[in-house]
Biopython code that builds the backbone (N, CA, C, O; Angstrom):
import numpy as np
from Bio.PDB.StructureBuilder import StructureBuilder

atoms = [
    (1, "UNK", "N", (47.871, -46.917, 86.858)),
    (1, "UNK", "CA", (48.551, -48.197, 86.863)),
    (1, "UNK", "C", (48.828, -48.607, 85.411)),
    (1, "UNK", "O", (48.056, -48.305, 84.502)),
    (2, "UNK", "N", (49.925, -49.287, 85.230)),
    (2, "UNK", "CA", (50.264, -49.857, 83.924)),
    (2, "UNK", "C", (50.510, -51.346, 84.109)),
    (2, "UNK", "O", (51.273, -51.759, 84.981)),
    (3, "UNK", "N", (49.863, -52.133, 83.288)),
    (3, "UNK", "CA", (50.068, -53.574, 83.310)),
    (3, "UNK", "C", (50.625, -53.983, 81.954)),
    (3, "UNK", "O", (49.946, -53.883, 80.933)),
    (4, "UNK", "N", (51.867, -54.444, 81.959)),
    (4, "UNK", "CA", (52.433, -55.051, 80.759)),
    (4, "UNK", "C", (52.239, -56.548, 80.889)),
    (4, "UNK", "O", (52.622, -57.150, 81.892)),
    (5, "UNK", "N", (51.648, -57.138, 79.883)),
    (5, "UNK", "CA", (51.447, -58.580, 79.892)),
    (5, "UNK", "C", (52.030, -59.147, 78.610)),
    (5, "UNK", "O", (51.695, -58.710, 77.509)),
    (6, "UNK", "N", (52.901, -60.119, 78.771)),
    (6, "UNK", "CA", (53.382, -60.887, 77.625)),
    (6, "UNK", "C", (52.696, -62.242, 77.707)),
    (6, "UNK", "O", (52.772, -62.934, 78.723)),
    (7, "UNK", "N", (52.025, -62.609, 76.620)),
    (7, "UNK", "CA", (51.367, -63.914, 76.645)),
    (7, "UNK", "C", (51.466, -64.604, 75.301)),
    (7, "UNK", "O", (51.568, -63.981, 74.244)),
    (8, "UNK", "N", (51.431, -65.906, 75.396)),
    (8, "UNK", "CA", (51.294, -66.725, 74.199)),
    (8, "UNK", "C", (50.154, -67.690, 74.485)),
    (8, "UNK", "O", (49.971, -68.151, 75.611)),
    (9, "UNK", "N", (49.401, -67.980, 73.448)),
    (9, "UNK", "CA", (48.290, -68.909, 73.577)),
    (9, "UNK", "C", (48.087, -69.563, 72.225)),
    (9, "UNK", "O", (47.993, -68.890, 71.199)),
    (10, "UNK", "N", (48.020, -70.883, 72.239)),
    (10, "UNK", "CA", (47.870, -71.602, 70.976)),
    (10, "UNK", "C", (47.312, -72.995, 71.235)),
    (10, "UNK", "O", (47.486, -73.549, 72.321)),
    (11, "UNK", "N", (46.642, -73.556, 70.237)),
    (11, "UNK", "CA", (46.099, -74.902, 70.391)),
    (11, "UNK", "C", (47.206, -75.942, 70.255)),
    (11, "UNK", "O", (48.169, -75.756, 69.511)),
    (12, "UNK", "N", (47.050, -77.022, 70.979)),
    (12, "UNK", "CA", (48.002, -78.119, 70.859)),
    (12, "UNK", "C", (47.395, -79.320, 70.122)),
    (12, "UNK", "O", (48.041, -80.357, 69.971)),
    (13, "UNK", "N", (46.169, -79.166, 69.674)),
    (13, "UNK", "CA", (45.479, -80.286, 69.020)),
    (13, "UNK", "C", (45.134, -79.997, 67.555)),
    (13, "UNK", "O", (44.263, -80.648, 66.978)),
    (14, "UNK", "N", (45.830, -79.006, 66.953)),
    (14, "UNK", "CA", (45.475, -78.602, 65.590)),
    (14, "UNK", "C", (46.603, -78.829, 64.586)),
    (14, "UNK", "O", (46.580, -78.254, 63.498)),
    (15, "UNK", "N", (47.573, -79.643, 64.926)),
    (15, "UNK", "CA", (48.651, -79.934, 63.999)),
    (15, "UNK", "C", (49.886, -79.083, 64.246)),
    (15, "UNK", "O", (49.967, -78.332, 65.218)),
    (16, "UNK", "N", (50.839, -79.222, 63.345)),
    (16, "UNK", "CA", (52.138, -78.579, 63.514)),
    (16, "UNK", "C", (52.092, -77.070, 63.343)),
    (16, "UNK", "O", (52.750, -76.356, 64.099)),
    (17, "UNK", "N", (51.342, -76.564, 62.383)),
    (17, "UNK", "CA", (51.237, -75.126, 62.152)),
    (17, "UNK", "C", (49.926, -74.614, 62.731)),
    (17, "UNK", "O", (48.854, -75.139, 62.430)),
    (18, "UNK", "N", (50.023, -73.593, 63.555)),
    (18, "UNK", "CA", (48.822, -73.044, 64.196)),
    (18, "UNK", "C", (48.654, -71.551, 63.893)),
    (18, "UNK", "O", (47.946, -70.850, 64.616)),
    (19, "UNK", "N", (49.297, -71.066, 62.834)),
    (19, "UNK", "CA", (49.215, -69.634, 62.522)),
    (19, "UNK", "C", (47.788, -69.193, 62.195)),
    (19, "UNK", "O", (47.427, -68.048, 62.466)),
    (20, "UNK", "N", (46.986, -70.063, 61.629)),
    (20, "UNK", "CA", (45.603, -69.691, 61.319)),
    (20, "UNK", "C", (44.839, -69.372, 62.607)),
    (20, "UNK", "O", (44.099, -68.390, 62.664)),
    (21, "UNK", "N", (45.014, -70.188, 63.623)),
    (21, "UNK", "CA", (44.322, -69.973, 64.887)),
    (21, "UNK", "C", (44.917, -68.780, 65.649)),
    (21, "UNK", "O", (44.181, -67.963, 66.202)),
    (22, "UNK", "N", (46.239, -68.689, 65.672)),
    (22, "UNK", "CA", (46.891, -67.584, 66.373)),
    (22, "UNK", "C", (46.513, -66.252, 65.717)),
    (22, "UNK", "O", (46.340, -65.248, 66.409)),
    (23, "UNK", "N", (46.386, -66.239, 64.407)),
    (23, "UNK", "CA", (45.998, -65.010, 63.705)),
    (23, "UNK", "C", (44.648, -64.495, 64.181)),
    (23, "UNK", "O", (44.444, -63.284, 64.272)),
    (24, "UNK", "N", (43.741, -65.385, 64.481)),
    (24, "UNK", "CA", (42.424, -64.962, 64.963)),
    (24, "UNK", "C", (42.511, -64.374, 66.370)),
    (24, "UNK", "O", (41.761, -63.459, 66.711)),
    (25, "UNK", "N", (43.421, -64.896, 67.181)),
    (25, "UNK", "CA", (43.647, -64.311, 68.508)),
    (25, "UNK", "C", (44.221, -62.902, 68.354)),
    (25, "UNK", "O", (43.785, -61.976, 69.039)),
    (26, "UNK", "N", (45.188, -62.737, 67.463)),
    (26, "UNK", "CA", (45.797, -61.424, 67.247)),
    (26, "UNK", "C", (44.768, -60.441, 66.692)),
    (26, "UNK", "O", (44.784, -59.263, 67.050)),
    (27, "UNK", "N", (43.881, -60.908, 65.832)),
    (27, "UNK", "CA", (42.805, -60.054, 65.324)),
    (27, "UNK", "C", (41.955, -59.521, 66.487)),
    (27, "UNK", "O", (41.610, -58.340, 66.526)),
    (28, "UNK", "N", (41.631, -60.400, 67.419)),
    (28, "UNK", "CA", (40.841, -59.995, 68.582)),
    (28, "UNK", "C", (41.600, -58.965, 69.411)),
    (28, "UNK", "O", (41.015, -57.973, 69.845)),
    (29, "UNK", "N", (42.900, -59.186, 69.639)),
    (29, "UNK", "CA", (43.704, -58.226, 70.402)),
    (29, "UNK", "C", (43.729, -56.880, 69.683)),
    (29, "UNK", "O", (43.531, -55.835, 70.302)),
    (30, "UNK", "N", (43.972, -56.911, 68.389)),
    (30, "UNK", "CA", (44.006, -55.670, 67.603)),
    (30, "UNK", "C", (42.682, -54.928, 67.696)),
    (30, "UNK", "O", (42.669, -53.711, 67.883)),
    (31, "UNK", "N", (41.578, -55.634, 67.569)),
    (31, "UNK", "CA", (40.260, -55.013, 67.607)),
    (31, "UNK", "C", (39.862, -54.545, 69.010)),
    (31, "UNK", "O", (38.934, -53.750, 69.158)),
    (32, "UNK", "N", (40.561, -55.038, 70.039)),
    (32, "UNK", "CA", (40.254, -54.622, 71.411)),
    (32, "UNK", "C", (40.656, -53.177, 71.676)),
    (32, "UNK", "O", (40.130, -52.538, 72.587)),
    (33, "UNK", "N", (41.589, -52.663, 70.878)),
    (33, "UNK", "CA", (42.025, -51.285, 71.043)),
    (33, "UNK", "C", (43.189, -51.088, 71.995)),
    (33, "UNK", "O", (43.684, -49.968, 72.124)),
    (34, "UNK", "N", (43.646, -52.145, 72.671)),
    (34, "UNK", "CA", (44.801, -51.979, 73.553)),
    (34, "UNK", "C", (46.071, -51.907, 72.723)),
    (34, "UNK", "O", (46.141, -52.448, 71.619)),
    (35, "UNK", "N", (47.076, -51.228, 73.271)),
    (35, "UNK", "CA", (48.366, -51.187, 72.592)),
    (35, "UNK", "C", (48.983, -52.583, 72.684)),
    (35, "UNK", "O", (48.959, -53.210, 73.743)),
    (36, "UNK", "N", (49.533, -53.064, 71.571)),
    (36, "UNK", "CA", (50.121, -54.402, 71.573)),
    (36, "UNK", "C", (51.311, -54.452, 70.628)),
    (36, "UNK", "O", (51.455, -53.617, 69.735)),
    (37, "UNK", "N", (52.152, -55.441, 70.844)),
    (37, "UNK", "CA", (53.271, -55.740, 69.960)),
    (37, "UNK", "C", (53.317, -57.250, 69.778)),
    (37, "UNK", "O", (53.389, -58.002, 70.750)),
    (38, "UNK", "N", (53.277, -57.676, 68.548)),
    (38, "UNK", "CA", (53.418, -59.087, 68.219)),
    (38, "UNK", "C", (54.902, -59.407, 68.108)),
    (38, "UNK", "O", (55.647, -58.670, 67.463)),
    (39, "UNK", "N", (55.336, -60.492, 68.728)),
    (39, "UNK", "CA", (56.708, -60.956, 68.610)),
    (39, "UNK", "C", (56.669, -62.392, 68.086)),
    (39, "UNK", "O", (55.599, -62.999, 68.056)),
    (40, "UNK", "N", (57.793, -62.941, 67.678)),
    (40, "UNK", "CA", (57.785, -64.317, 67.185)),
    (40, "UNK", "C", (57.360, -65.347, 68.234)),
    (40, "UNK", "O", (56.925, -66.444, 67.884)),
    (41, "UNK", "N", (57.483, -64.999, 69.512)),
    (41, "UNK", "CA", (57.200, -65.968, 70.568)),
    (41, "UNK", "C", (55.987, -65.615, 71.428)),
    (41, "UNK", "O", (55.673, -66.332, 72.379)),
    (42, "UNK", "N", (55.306, -64.520, 71.105)),
    (42, "UNK", "CA", (54.156, -64.121, 71.905)),
    (42, "UNK", "C", (53.716, -62.711, 71.564)),
    (42, "UNK", "O", (54.148, -62.129, 70.569)),
    (43, "UNK", "N", (52.857, -62.180, 72.397)),
    (43, "UNK", "CA", (52.314, -60.841, 72.206)),
    (43, "UNK", "C", (52.427, -60.083, 73.515)),
    (43, "UNK", "O", (52.163, -60.639, 74.582)),
    (44, "UNK", "N", (52.818, -58.815, 73.442)),
    (44, "UNK", "CA", (52.887, -57.948, 74.610)),
    (44, "UNK", "C", (51.769, -56.918, 74.479)),
    (44, "UNK", "O", (51.594, -56.304, 73.426)),
    (45, "UNK", "N", (51.019, -56.738, 75.556)),
    (45, "UNK", "CA", (49.969, -55.724, 75.590)),
    (45, "UNK", "C", (50.194, -54.838, 76.802)),
    (45, "UNK", "O", (50.823, -55.246, 77.778)),
    (46, "UNK", "N", (49.668, -53.612, 76.727)),
    (46, "UNK", "CA", (49.678, -52.732, 77.895)),
    (46, "UNK", "C", (48.241, -52.331, 78.193)),
    (46, "UNK", "O", (47.537, -51.807, 77.330)),
    (47, "UNK", "N", (47.816, -52.586, 79.428)),
    (47, "UNK", "CA", (46.470, -52.251, 79.869)),
    (47, "UNK", "C", (46.552, -51.409, 81.140)),
    (47, "UNK", "O", (47.625, -51.238, 81.720)),
    (48, "UNK", "N", (45.411, -50.892, 81.559)),
    (48, "UNK", "CA", (45.352, -50.074, 82.771)),
    (48, "UNK", "C", (45.190, -50.902, 84.041)),
    (48, "UNK", "O", (45.541, -50.450, 85.131)),
    (49, "UNK", "N", (44.653, -52.124, 83.897)),
    (49, "UNK", "CA", (44.397, -52.958, 85.073)),
    (49, "UNK", "C", (44.745, -54.413, 84.778)),
    (49, "UNK", "O", (44.807, -54.839, 83.625)),
    (50, "UNK", "N", (44.967, -55.156, 85.849)),
    (50, "UNK", "CA", (45.194, -56.597, 85.717)),
    (50, "UNK", "C", (43.937, -57.262, 85.157)),
    (50, "UNK", "O", (44.026, -58.164, 84.324)),
    (51, "UNK", "N", (42.780, -56.818, 85.610)),
    (51, "UNK", "CA", (41.524, -57.408, 85.137)),
    (51, "UNK", "C", (41.373, -57.260, 83.628)),
    (51, "UNK", "O", (40.924, -58.185, 82.951)),
    (52, "UNK", "N", (41.748, -56.094, 83.101)),
    (52, "UNK", "CA", (41.663, -55.874, 81.657)),
    (52, "UNK", "C", (42.621, -56.806, 80.911)),
    (52, "UNK", "O", (42.273, -57.347, 79.862)),
    (53, "UNK", "N", (43.814, -56.989, 81.448)),
    (53, "UNK", "CA", (44.782, -57.889, 80.818)),
    (53, "UNK", "C", (44.272, -59.330, 80.828)),
    (53, "UNK", "O", (44.342, -60.028, 79.816)),
    (54, "UNK", "N", (43.762, -59.764, 81.969)),
    (54, "UNK", "CA", (43.279, -61.139, 82.077)),
    (54, "UNK", "C", (42.023, -61.362, 81.233)),
    (54, "UNK", "O", (41.782, -62.472, 80.760)),
    (55, "UNK", "N", (41.231, -60.319, 81.046)),
    (55, "UNK", "CA", (40.051, -60.438, 80.177)),
    (55, "UNK", "C", (40.477, -60.740, 78.742)),
    (55, "UNK", "O", (39.789, -61.469, 78.027)),
    (56, "UNK", "N", (41.611, -60.181, 78.322)),
    (56, "UNK", "CA", (42.109, -60.492, 76.975)),
    (56, "UNK", "C", (42.486, -61.962, 76.857)),
    (56, "UNK", "O", (42.223, -62.593, 75.833)),
    (57, "UNK", "N", (43.099, -62.505, 77.899)),
    (57, "UNK", "CA", (43.448, -63.931, 77.884)),
    (57, "UNK", "C", (42.186, -64.777, 77.816)),
    (57, "UNK", "O", (42.123, -65.756, 77.072)),
    (58, "UNK", "N", (41.191, -64.396, 78.591)),
    (58, "UNK", "CA", (39.919, -65.137, 78.580)),
    (58, "UNK", "C", (39.270, -65.061, 77.197)),
    (58, "UNK", "O", (38.750, -66.059, 76.698)),
    (59, "UNK", "N", (39.300, -63.887, 76.586)),
    (59, "UNK", "CA", (38.734, -63.742, 75.242)),
    (59, "UNK", "C", (39.538, -64.545, 74.218)),
    (59, "UNK", "O", (38.964, -65.115, 73.290)),
    (60, "UNK", "N", (40.853, -64.594, 74.381)),
    (60, "UNK", "CA", (41.692, -65.377, 73.469)),
    (60, "UNK", "C", (41.332, -66.860, 73.564)),
    (60, "UNK", "O", (41.244, -67.548, 72.547)),
    (61, "UNK", "N", (41.128, -67.342, 74.779)),
    (61, "UNK", "CA", (40.729, -68.743, 74.952)),
    (61, "UNK", "C", (39.372, -68.995, 74.302)),
    (61, "UNK", "O", (39.151, -70.054, 73.715)),
    (62, "UNK", "N", (38.470, -68.035, 74.403)),
    (62, "UNK", "CA", (37.148, -68.178, 73.791)),
    (62, "UNK", "C", (37.260, -68.194, 72.268)),
    (62, "UNK", "O", (36.537, -68.935, 71.601)),
    (63, "UNK", "N", (38.160, -67.383, 71.715)),
    (63, "UNK", "CA", (38.376, -67.390, 70.261)),
    (63, "UNK", "C", (38.815, -68.777, 69.817)),
    (63, "UNK", "O", (38.285, -69.323, 68.849)),
    (64, "UNK", "N", (39.777, -69.343, 70.523)),
    (64, "UNK", "CA", (40.274, -70.670, 70.136)),
    (64, "UNK", "C", (39.209, -71.739, 70.333)),
    (64, "UNK", "O", (39.095, -72.660, 69.524)),
    (65, "UNK", "N", (38.436, -71.623, 71.394)),
    (65, "UNK", "CA", (37.337, -72.565, 71.607)),
    (65, "UNK", "C", (36.342, -72.488, 70.460)),
    (65, "UNK", "O", (35.843, -73.509, 69.987)),
    (66, "UNK", "N", (36.058, -71.266, 70.015)),
    (66, "UNK", "CA", (35.135, -71.075, 68.895)),
    (66, "UNK", "C", (35.650, -71.637, 67.583)),
    (66, "UNK", "O", (34.877, -71.899, 66.661)),
    (67, "UNK", "N", (36.963, -71.820, 67.504)),
    (67, "UNK", "CA", (37.564, -72.412, 66.301)),
    (67, "UNK", "C", (37.673, -73.931, 66.409)),
    (67, "UNK", "O", (38.246, -74.579, 65.533)),
    (68, "UNK", "N", (37.128, -74.495, 67.475)),
    (68, "UNK", "CA", (37.135, -75.942, 67.630)),
    (68, "UNK", "C", (38.379, -76.499, 68.290)),
    (68, "UNK", "O", (38.614, -77.706, 68.239)),
    (69, "UNK", "N", (39.174, -75.654, 68.903)),
    (69, "UNK", "CA", (40.378, -76.120, 69.588)),
    (69, "UNK", "C", (39.962, -76.727, 70.925)),
    (69, "UNK", "O", (39.312, -76.074, 71.741)),
    (70, "UNK", "N", (40.341, -77.969, 71.133)),
    (70, "UNK", "CA", (39.919, -78.665, 72.335)),
    (70, "UNK", "C", (40.981, -78.672, 73.427)),
    (70, "UNK", "O", (40.687, -78.951, 74.589)),
    (71, "UNK", "N", (42.237, -78.360, 73.038)),
    (71, "UNK", "CA", (43.318, -78.269, 74.023)),
    (71, "UNK", "C", (44.189, -77.075, 73.674)),
    (71, "UNK", "O", (44.652, -76.940, 72.541)),
    (72, "UNK", "N", (44.410, -76.204, 74.667)),
    (72, "UNK", "CA", (45.116, -74.938, 74.452)),
    (72, "UNK", "C", (46.202, -74.784, 75.513)),
    (72, "UNK", "O", (45.998, -75.107, 76.683)),
    (73, "UNK", "N", (47.357, -74.285, 75.084)),
    (73, "UNK", "CA", (48.455, -73.971, 75.984)),
    (73, "UNK", "C", (48.596, -72.455, 76.046)),
    (73, "UNK", "O", (48.452, -71.774, 75.030)),
    (74, "UNK", "N", (48.877, -71.924, 77.238)),
    (74, "UNK", "CA", (49.114, -70.496, 77.377)),
    (74, "UNK", "C", (50.191, -70.252, 78.428)),
    (74, "UNK", "O", (50.269, -70.956, 79.434)),
    (75, "UNK", "N", (51.018, -69.244, 78.176)),
    (75, "UNK", "CA", (52.011, -68.774, 79.147)),
    (75, "UNK", "C", (51.821, -67.270, 79.282)),
    (75, "UNK", "O", (51.657, -66.563, 78.288)),
    (76, "UNK", "N", (51.845, -66.786, 80.521)),
    (76, "UNK", "CA", (51.546, -65.379, 80.790)),
    (76, "UNK", "C", (52.578, -64.823, 81.765)),
    (76, "UNK", "O", (52.901, -65.452, 82.773)),
    (77, "UNK", "N", (53.091, -63.628, 81.450)),
    (77, "UNK", "CA", (53.959, -62.883, 82.363)),
    (77, "UNK", "C", (53.367, -61.494, 82.548)),
    (77, "UNK", "O", (52.908, -60.882, 81.583)),
    (78, "UNK", "N", (53.373, -60.988, 83.783)),
    (78, "UNK", "CA", (52.835, -59.673, 84.088)),
    (78, "UNK", "C", (53.896, -58.793, 84.737)),
    (78, "UNK", "O", (54.686, -59.257, 85.559)),
    (79, "UNK", "N", (53.903, -57.521, 84.359)),
    (79, "UNK", "CA", (54.717, -56.492, 85.006)),
    (79, "UNK", "C", (53.743, -55.377, 85.376)),
    (79, "UNK", "O", (53.263, -54.650, 84.506)),
    (80, "UNK", "N", (53.457, -55.248, 86.657)),
    (80, "UNK", "CA", (52.432, -54.332, 87.148)),
    (80, "UNK", "C", (53.134, -53.186, 87.875)),
    (80, "UNK", "O", (53.939, -53.413, 88.778)),
    (81, "UNK", "N", (52.822, -51.963, 87.474)),
    (81, "UNK", "CA", (53.466, -50.815, 88.101)),
    (81, "UNK", "C", (52.469, -49.670, 88.269)),
    (81, "UNK", "O", (51.794, -49.270, 87.321)),
    (82, "UNK", "N", (52.392, -49.162, 89.468)),
    (82, "UNK", "CA", (51.518, -48.022, 89.753)),
    (82, "UNK", "C", (52.192, -46.732, 89.317)),
    (82, "UNK", "O", (53.417, -46.618, 89.338)),
    (83, "UNK", "N", (51.377, -45.763, 88.920)),
    (83, "UNK", "CA", (51.864, -44.429, 88.647)),
    (83, "UNK", "C", (52.611, -44.250, 87.344)),
    (83, "UNK", "O", (53.223, -43.203, 87.133)),
    (84, "UNK", "N", (52.584, -45.212, 86.485)),
    (84, "UNK", "CA", (53.275, -45.100, 85.197)),
    (84, "UNK", "C", (52.307, -45.472, 84.085)),
    (84, "UNK", "O", (51.322, -46.179, 84.299)),
    (85, "UNK", "N", (52.612, -44.979, 82.899)),
    (85, "UNK", "CA", (51.861, -45.347, 81.698)),
    (85, "UNK", "C", (52.828, -45.269, 80.521)),
    (85, "UNK", "O", (53.903, -44.679, 80.636)),
    (86, "UNK", "N", (52.458, -45.852, 79.413)),
    (86, "UNK", "CA", (53.311, -45.800, 78.224)),
    (86, "UNK", "C", (54.598, -46.580, 78.367)),
    (86, "UNK", "O", (55.603, -46.249, 77.739)),
    (87, "UNK", "N", (54.573, -47.606, 79.183)),
    (87, "UNK", "CA", (55.805, -48.346, 79.450)),
    (87, "UNK", "C", (56.229, -49.270, 78.325)),
    (87, "UNK", "O", (57.395, -49.660, 78.254)),
    (88, "UNK", "N", (55.310, -49.624, 77.449)),
    (88, "UNK", "CA", (55.688, -50.526, 76.361)),
    (88, "UNK", "C", (56.783, -49.896, 75.509)),
    (88, "UNK", "O", (57.746, -50.562, 75.128)),
    (89, "UNK", "N", (56.633, -48.641, 75.220)),
    (89, "UNK", "CA", (57.674, -47.953, 74.450)),
    (89, "UNK", "C", (58.719, -47.333, 75.365)),
    (89, "UNK", "O", (59.891, -47.252, 74.998)),
    (90, "UNK", "N", (58.312, -46.899, 76.543)),
    (90, "UNK", "CA", (59.227, -46.239, 77.461)),
    (90, "UNK", "C", (60.380, -47.105, 77.905)),
    (90, "UNK", "O", (61.501, -46.618, 78.049)),
    (91, "UNK", "N", (60.127, -48.384, 78.125)),
    (91, "UNK", "CA", (61.191, -49.289, 78.558)),
    (91, "UNK", "C", (62.248, -49.455, 77.466)),
    (91, "UNK", "O", (63.443, -49.518, 77.751)),
    (92, "UNK", "N", (61.800, -49.524, 76.231)),
    (92, "UNK", "CA", (62.741, -49.653, 75.109)),
    (92, "UNK", "C", (63.527, -48.361, 74.935)),
    (92, "UNK", "O", (64.740, -48.387, 74.723)),
    (93, "UNK", "N", (62.831, -47.230, 75.024)),
    (93, "UNK", "CA", (63.504, -45.936, 74.894)),
    (93, "UNK", "C", (64.548, -45.744, 75.989)),
    (93, "UNK", "O", (65.584, -45.125, 75.747)),
    (94, "UNK", "N", (64.297, -46.257, 77.169)),
    (94, "UNK", "CA", (65.260, -46.156, 78.261)),
    (94, "UNK", "C", (66.555, -46.897, 77.918)),
    (94, "UNK", "O", (67.649, -46.388, 78.159)),
    (95, "UNK", "N", (66.425, -48.082, 77.363)),
    (95, "UNK", "CA", (67.602, -48.852, 76.960)),
    (95, "UNK", "C", (68.326, -48.139, 75.814)),
    (95, "UNK", "O", (69.552, -48.022, 75.817)),
    (96, "UNK", "N", (67.549, -47.665, 74.838)),
    (96, "UNK", "CA", (68.162, -46.969, 73.707)),
    (96, "UNK", "C", (68.889, -45.711, 74.168)),
    (96, "UNK", "O", (69.892, -45.333, 73.562)),
    (97, "UNK", "N", (68.423, -45.067, 75.197)),
    (97, "UNK", "CA", (69.107, -43.900, 75.740)),
    (97, "UNK", "C", (70.486, -44.233, 76.289)),
    (97, "UNK", "O", (71.357, -43.370, 76.387)),
    (98, "UNK", "N", (70.666, -45.485, 76.640)),
    (98, "UNK", "CA", (71.940, -45.926, 77.204)),
    (98, "UNK", "C", (72.877, -46.531, 76.165)),
    (98, "UNK", "O", (74.094, -46.377, 76.265)),
    (99, "UNK", "N", (72.312, -47.226, 75.157)),
    (99, "UNK", "CA", (73.200, -47.935, 74.215)),
    (99, "UNK", "C", (72.949, -47.606, 72.753)),
    (99, "UNK", "O", (73.660, -48.110, 71.883)),
    (100, "UNK", "N", (71.957, -46.777, 72.460)),
    (100, "UNK", "CA", (71.629, -46.469, 71.078)),
    (100, "UNK", "C", (70.507, -47.355, 70.564)),
    (100, "UNK", "O", (69.935, -48.152, 71.307)),
    (101, "UNK", "N", (70.208, -47.207, 69.303)),
    (101, "UNK", "CA", (69.078, -47.884, 68.676)),
    (101, "UNK", "C", (69.193, -49.403, 68.775)),
    (101, "UNK", "O", (70.263, -49.979, 68.577)),
    (102, "UNK", "N", (68.069, -50.029, 69.084)),
    (102, "UNK", "CA", (67.976, -51.497, 69.118)),
    (102, "UNK", "C", (66.925, -51.942, 68.121)),
    (102, "UNK", "O", (66.061, -51.157, 67.732)),
    (103, "UNK", "N", (66.994, -53.180, 67.711)),
    (103, "UNK", "CA", (65.992, -53.712, 66.777)),
    (103, "UNK", "C", (64.655, -53.815, 67.476)),
    (103, "UNK", "O", (64.574, -54.189, 68.646)),
    (104, "UNK", "N", (63.602, -53.477, 66.742)),
    (104, "UNK", "CA", (62.243, -53.589, 67.281)),
    (104, "UNK", "C", (61.433, -54.496, 66.414)),
    (104, "UNK", "O", (60.256, -54.726, 66.693)),
]
sb = StructureBuilder()
sb.init_structure("model")
sb.init_model(0)
sb.init_chain("A")
sb.init_seg("    ")
for serial, (resi, resn, name, xyz) in enumerate(atoms, 1):
    if name == "N":
        sb.init_residue(resn, " ", resi, " ")
    sb.init_atom(name, np.array(xyz, "f"), 0.0, 1.0, " ", f" {name:<3s}", serial, name[0])
structure = sb.get_structure()
């Protein structure tokens, strides 16, 4: 199984700029060992199970809680597919096969 999850999570009670807090969430994702891509509007990860993906969200919330964030917003999208792996890059390569190189 392949689970692609795009999520954003950030505090709403820490002022206008929250890059310091978001950076700590990204550090946790990076250290988790899952494949990930940071985008300007969120992070995409690929895991083997839904439980593994949701555990990352739970850990991200714990990171923000540990930083004193009392109110957090999160948005999550899941693409779950059996029998496939490597879809984070495979989906982009499929498009590039049809139209050529795209920005990454």
